[in-house]
C-alpha positions in Angstrom: 19.4 31.2 42.4 21.8 31.2 39.4 21.8 27.3 39.4 18.1 27.3 38.9 18.2 29.7 35.8 20.9 27.5 34.5 18.8 24.2 34.7 15.8 26.1 33.2 17.7 27.3 30.1 19.4 23.9 29.9 16.0 22.0 30.1 14.6 24.3 27.5 17.4 24.0 25.3 17.3 20.1 25.5 13.6 20.1 24.9 14.1 22.3 21.8 16.7 20.0 20.6 14.7 16.7 21.3 11.7 18.2 19.3 13.9 19.4 16.5 15.7 16.0 16.3 12.4 14.1 16.3 10.9 16.4 13.4 14.3 15.8 11.5 14.0 12.0 12.0 10.3 12.0 11.1 10.8 14.3 7.8 14.3 13.0 6.9 13.6 9.4 6.2 11.8 9.0 2.7 9.5 6.0 2.3 10.7 3.5 -0.2 9.2 3.4 -3.6 7.4 0.4 -4.9 7.8 -0.8 -8.5 6.2 -3.6 -10.4 9.4 -5.8 -10.0 8.3 -5.9 -6.1 5.7 -8.2 -7.1 7.1 -11.9 -6.6 6.1 -14.7 -8.7 2.9 -16.5 -7.8 1.4 -13.4 -6.5 -1.4 -11.0 -7.7 -0.3 -7.5 -6.6 -2.2 -4.4 -6.3 -0.7 -1.0 -6.2 -2.1 2.2 -4.7 -1.2 4.5 -7.5 -1.1 4.1 -11.1 2.0 2.9 -13.0 2.8 0.5 -10.0 3.7 3.2 -7.6 2.5 3.9 -4.1 2.0 1.0 -1.6 1.8 -2.7 -2.7 -0.5 -5.5 -1.7 0.4 -8.9 -2.7 -1.9 -12.1 -2.5 -1.5 -15.9 -3.5 -5.1 -16.7 -2.7 -8.6 -15.2 -3.6 -9.8 -12.5 -1.0 -13.6 -12.0 -0.6 -13.3 -8.6 1.3 -10.4 -6.1 1.2 -11.5 -4.5 4.6 -8.8 -5.2 7.0 -6.1 -5.7 4.2 -3.4 -3.1 3.5 -0.9 -1.8 1.3 2.6 -1.7 2.5 5.3 0.9 2.0 3.5 3.2 3.0 0.9 1.4 5.0 -2.7 2.3 4.2 -6.1 0.5 3.6 -6.6 -1.5 0.4 -10.5 -1.4 0.1 -11.5 0.8 -2.7 -8.0 2.2 -3.2 -6.2 0.1 -5.9 -5.0 1.9 -9.0 -2.8 -0.7 -10.8 -2.4 -4.4 -10.9 0.2 -7.0 -11.9 -1.2 -10.6 -12.1 2.1 -12.6 -11.6 0.4 -15.7 -10.2 1.8 -17.9 -13.0 -1.2 -20.2 -13.4 -4.4 -18.4 -14.1 -6.5 -15.4 -14.7 -7.8 -13.4 -11.9 -11.2 -11.4 -11.6 -11.3 -8.2 -9.7 -14.7 -7.1 -8.3 -16.1 -3.8 -7.3 -17.9 -5.2 -4.2 -16.9 -7.6 -1.5 -17.9 -11.3 -1.8 -16.9 -11.3 -5.6 -19.9 -9.4 -6.5 -20.8 -6.4 -8.7 -18.8 -5.1 -11.8 -15.5 -6.8 -12.5 -12.7 -7.2 -15.0 -10.2 -10.0 -15.5 -6.5 -9.9 -15.5 -4.6 -12.4 -17.6 -1.6 -14.4 -16.4 1.5 -12.2 -16.6 -0.9 -9.2 -17.3 0.4 -5.7 -16.1 -2.4 -3.0 -15.8 -0.7 0.3 -15.0 -4.3 1.9 -15.0 -7.7 0.1 -14.2 -11.1 0.9 -15.2 -12.4 0.4 -11.6 -9.8 2.8 -10.2 -10.1 3.2 -6.4 -13.2 0.9 -6.4 -12.0 -2.7 -5.9 -13.2 -4.7 -2.9 -12.4 -8.4 -3.6 -10.6 -10.6 -6.1 -10.8 -14.4 -7.1 -8.0 -16.3 -8.4 -8.7 -18.8 -11.2 -12.4 -18.1 -11.4 -14.4 -21.0 -13.0 
């Protein structure tokens, strides 16, 4: 009878330690911060938050629909979520559109342009590199 009580107490203690350890791991590891320097040359980069913070999404080509595309660090959906942009593609301007398929209201970013806040904050759904 005493061995059953002992196993029960040990089992409960191990369960509590396992849960506590899992919570500590989940809370104790901070997400790495993104900055404008994370945008490599030849890329157009969009950031989830203003001033190049939050997650980053990087592209070398035009994208007609942001659905299915994500920010990384932390991972979250890109569509209607960008707040700052760095056009580091090195060769041409880029148009950023409110709607998918390069439609609706848009604004252009120049080569090397850094935009810590954008007029279409949390509204972008596509972009076209080197528009004609």
